[in-house]
N, C-alpha and C positions, 0 to 999 in steps of 0.2 A: 386205329382200330380197337386196341386194348382200352384206351381211355373211354371210347364210345360204349364199349361193352360193359365197363365198370359202371358208367353212368346209367346205362340201361338196366343192369341188375339191381343197382341201388334204388332206382326209381320203381321197378317192379316190386322189390321187397317191401319198400315203404308202402306201396299201394295195397299189397296183400296184407300187410300188418294192419293197416288202417281198416281194411275190410273185416278183419278178424275182431279188431277192437270194437268196431261199431256194429258187429253182428253179421257182417258179410252182406253180399247183395241178395242172398236168399234168407228167409226166416222160417222158423218152425218146420213144418213138414216138408216145405219145398227143398230144404237143404239136403235132405236124405233121399229125395226121389230122383231117379234117372228116367226123365220123361221129356217129351216135347214141351217147349214153353208155350203157354197159352197167350194168344194175341187177341186184344179187344180192338176192333176197327171202329174209330170215331168218325163218322161221315161216310155215307154209302152212295157216293156219287159216282161218276164215270171212272175215275181212276181206281177206286176200290173195286167197282164191279168188273172191270175188264182187265186190269192188270194185278192188283194186290191180292184179291181173293183167289184167283186161279194160281198165283205164285205160291200162296200159302199151302195149297193142296199138294205142291211139289217139293216143299222144303224138307230138309232132313231134321231140323231142330226145332221147328215151330209148328203151330196149328191154330186155326181160327177157333177161339174159345168164347168170344162174346161179341156183340154189336151194340153200337150207339147211334140212334137216329131220331129224327123228329118226325118221321113218317110212319104211322101204323101199318100202311100197306107195305113198305119196304121191311118193316120189322117182321111181319108175317112171312113175306116172300123169302127173305134171307134165312129166317129161322127154319122154314120147311126145307129150303134147298140144302143148307149146310148142317142140319140137325142140331141147331142151337136152341136149347130149351127156354121156356119163358123166364127162368131165374137168371139167365145170362143175357137178357135183352134189356137195354136201358134207353130211356128217353134222355135228352140233354138235361132236363130238370132233375132227373133221378141219377144222373151220372155218378155223383159222389158215393152212392151205395156200392160202386164197384170196389171199394175198399174191403168189403167183406167177401168178395168173390175170389176164393183160392184158386180158381181155375185160370185166373188172369195174372200173367207176370209182366206182360208188356202192353202198353197203350199206344196204338199207332194212330196218330192225329192226321186226318185227311180232310181238313176243313178249310174254309176261306182264311186267308193270311191273318186277318184281324182277330181271329179266334184262337191262333196258335198259343199265344202266351197264356190265355185263361185256362185252357184245357191241359196244357203242360203243367202248369202250377197245381191245378186240382188233381191231376193224375199223380204227380209226385206226393202230394199230401195224402193220397189214398195209398201210398206205399208201392206204387207200380213204376217200372222203368219206362222210359218214354222214347219212342221214335216219332219224330215230327217232320212232316213234309216241308220241302223247301218252298219259298224262302222262310227262314226260321221265324221271323216276325216282322212287323211293319216298322220297328225302330230298334236301335241298339239298346235303348233303355229297357224295352221289353225283353230283348235277348238276355241281358244281364239279370233281370228278374227271374227268367226261366232257369238260367244256369245256377243262381243262388238257391232257388227252391228245391232243385234236384240235389244239389250238394248238401243242403240242410237235411234232407231225408235220406241221404246216402243211396240215392237212385242214379242209374246211368241215364244219360240224355244223349241221343244221336240225332242227326239231321239227315233227311232223305236225299242224300247225294249218291244216287245209284250208279252214276258213271265212275265213281271211285272204286267200284268193285267189278267193273266190266273189263274183260281181258285186253281189248284194244286200247283203252285209256291207260291201263297199267303198263302196257308195253310202251306206249308213248312217254310215260313218266320215266320208264327205264332208259329209253333212248336219250331223253333230255338230261337225266342225272348222271349217266355214264359219259356224256359228251361224245357219243358215238358220231354225231354230226358236228363236232366241235362246240366250242362255247356259243350259247345262244345269243343272238343280237336283236331278233325281231320276232313277234308273234302276231299273226292276224287271225281274229276269231269273230264268229258271228252266229246268231240263231234268231230266227223269226218265222212268222207264218201270217196268213190273213185270218183274222179272228172273225167269227161269225155273229151270232145273236147279239144285237146292241143292248139287250136288256140283262145279260149275264153279270154275275157278281164281279168278274175280273175287270170290268169297266166302271165299277164303282170304287171311288178312292177310299171310302170308309172301310170297305171290306178288303180290298186288295193292297191298299198302301201305295200303289204305283201300277204302271201298265206293263208294257213289254219288257222293260228292264227287270222288274221284280219277278215276272213270270218265266221268261225264257233267256233274257239277256244274262241272267245269273249264271247260266251254263258256260257262256263264253268267259265271263269273269273267272269262274272257277277254273276253267281250263288253263288260263294264263297264270293263275296263282299255283296250281299244282304242277305245271310243267317247269316253271322257274324255281318252285320251292321257296318263294319269297312273298313278301307282302308289298303292294304298290305304295310308293311314298308320295306320288302326286298324280293328278288326273285333270284333264281338261275335256269338256264335253259340250255337245250342242243337241238340241231337240228339234224335230221336224213334225209338223202336223199337216196332213192334207185333208183331214175330215175333223174340223173343230167341234162339230156336233157329236158325232159318235165318240170322240176322244176328249169330250169336255173336261172330264175328271181326272184322266190318267194319260200317260205318255203314249204316243203312237210309235215313233221311231227315234232312236237315240244312237249317235256315234260318240265314241270317247277314246281317248288315248291315255295310257298309264305308263309311268316310268317305274322301274324297279331298282333296288339298291345296286344290283350287278350291272346296271346300265341297260338292261333289256327294255325296249319299247314295245308296248302291246297296243295295237289298234283294233278296236272292237266295234260291233254294231248290232242292234237288235230292232225288231219291228213287229208290230201287230198288222202290218199292211204290206207284207212281201213274203211270198212263198219261195222256197228253195234255198233259204239261207240257213245252213246247218253244217258248219265246218270249222276247223282251225288249221292253221299251218305255221310251223315254227322253223325258223331259218338259223343255221349255225355256220361256222367257218368252213365246214367240209360238205355242206349240203342242206337239204330240208326234209321235213317229215310232217305228216298231218293226217287228218281224218275228214272224210266227206262221203256219206254223212257221218256225223260225229255224235249227236246226242239222241238218236232215235231209240226206241225200245228194242229194236232188232235191226240187223242189216248194216251195222256200222263197219266201215272199212279203213284200213291204214294204207297210205301210199307214201313212198319216200323217193328221194332223188336216185336211189339205187334199185327201186322196184316196189312191188307191193308186198305186203306181209299178211298172209292168211292165218287167221286165228278162229277158234271155235266161238260160236255164239252162245250166250248164256241167258237164263232168265234173270234180268238185272235185279228185280225186286226180291226174288227168291234168294239170290246170292247175298244181297244186302241184309235181309232178315236173318239168314242163317249165320252171318258174320256177327250181327248184334247179339244173337243168342249165345254165340261162343264168348263174346266179351263178358256177358253176364255170368256164364258158367265159370270163366277163368278169372273173374274179378279184375278185369283190365278195361281202361277206357277205349271207347271207339275212336277210330282215326277220323270219323266225321262227327266229333263231339260238338257240343254246344259252342265251344270256343271257335270251332271251324265256321259255324254258322254266323257267329258274331262277326268275324272277320269280313265275311261277304257283305253283311249289312253296313258295316262301317265304310266299306268301299263304295257301296251303293249310295249311302248318304252323301258321300263326297261327290259323286257324280251328279246328283241332284243339285248339290250346293254350287257346283261349277256352272251348271245351267242357269241357276238363278242369278249368280254373280257375274256370269259371262267372263270367267277368268280361270286361270290355273289355281287349283287349290290343293292343300295338303291332305293326305288321308290320315285320319286320327289314329 
C-alpha cells in the first residue's frame, strides 16, 4: 500500500510539474476562469442528437459551445435549438478555425471511425483537448499518431468508453479486483444486434474499418480487459456470414477466445445479425457475477450467485463528460486515455489476424 501510494504521488507530482512547465492544460484566460468547459460536437448524427447533446444539458462541468457539421440544415437547426451563434458553427472544411474559438476547450469527435484520427490530430493542433468516440481508430498506427499529436500539443485525449463510468460496471470491477467471488477463471461476454439499413456507413469497410467487432464487440472485449485488469496474450477467432451481400465489406458475426496472463479464459461473441446479445458473466472459485443487459444506455443490471445488486442509473455520457472535465481541471490523465483505446485496437487486430490465418495468434 505504501509503495503504491509513493508511486502514485510521484507520478502525479511529475504530471503536475510537466503541466506547469509546458503551460498547463489551460492557457491564457482559461486558467483564471471558473466556468463550465466548452464542448464542440463534431458530427451531429443520431448519437449526438439523442444522447450526447441532452447529456451536455445536464452536466455539472461542461456545456455545448460549438458544432461542426457538413449539413447547413443541421447547422441552423442545432444553432437555433441550443443558442449557438454563427461564430461557433463550423463546416468540416473550416474546422481548423476552431483554434481561435476561446469558448471551446474540448472537441468531442462523433464521426465514422475512419475520420477519428484526422479530426483528433487537427483538434490537438488547434490546441483543444479531445474526447473521441470508440473505436479509437481503424488501426493501431492511427491510434499511435493520435496519441503523439495530443502529447506534442500537451492536450488530453480520452476515448468514449462510457461503461467505465457507469455504477454497475464499476461495481463489477470492484467485485473482480477484490476477489469477492474468488480468483477469476472464466468470462463469457457478448454484444450484438440486427443492423438495419444496408447502405449505412457501418457496413462500408473504408469508413468503419470492420463490422460488428469494431462497433459493438469492442464492449465485450473491454469488459474482459477491465474485469481482469490484464491484457490478453493470445486469441483464436472465427467469423460467420449468413448474408454475404449485405456484409460483403465487413464482418457479420465473430466468436473469439482470449487467454490472459493470470490464466483467465474469456469467450466472446458479437453479431450484426442477432438481437438480445448484451451481457457478460465472470466465474470465480466462490461464485459468479455479471450483467444482463450490460452495455445499454440505461437499464443495466447486476446479478450474482448470491442475488441481485441494485444500483442507481446515471446518464453515462454526462458522467463521462464531467469526469473528462475534471481531468482537464486537475491536470491528470483520463482512465480511458488514448493508450486504453490503443490496447483495444491491438486486440481487435489480433482477432482479425486469427480469422485470416485460421490459427491462434499472439496479441501485440
